[in-house]
C-alpha positions, 0 to 999 in steps of 0.5 A: 542489489543481492541482498535486497532480492533475498529479503525472504518469501513473506516480502518477495512480491510487495505492493502491487498497483493496479496499472491506472495508479502506477504512474502516480505511485511513482510521481510521488502523487499516490504515498498512502495505501490500504490492504487486506493481508493476513499478515504483512508482506512488506516491511519498513525500509524495503523496496519493492518494484512498481512498474518501472520504479521502485517505492521505499516503505516509511511506516506500516501500521494495522487500523481499522477501516473505520479509523480511515478518515478524509485526510488519508483519501488524496495520498491514497488516490482515491476520492471517497471512502467508499472507493477506497473500501471496494479496491482494498476489499479485493481480498474479502469483504472490509466492514468498520472493524475490519484490520487494514495495513496502512502503508506509507511510502516514498517513490525512488528517483 
């Protein structure tokens, strides 16, 4: 456990989820998130605290917002692209060509 905590400052905070999403993340209902970051805050294989549980990152890639489609909505917990855009936009405005990090993960039991 000690080695996991010393991953590095860039990865210390990991992925934060809104309080209303945490239970669904830990139940495995939400398995994808989109983030507007300047650089990655997580790494593949990294484990990150989410409320009382943890997630492990399976993949991370940059995609333009316009590449996100309806199939990405259910695993992200969003009902439509506008709500996904609003949730991700807390870090700045998102246009169709704005690059977001698409992060796939699973809850750890």
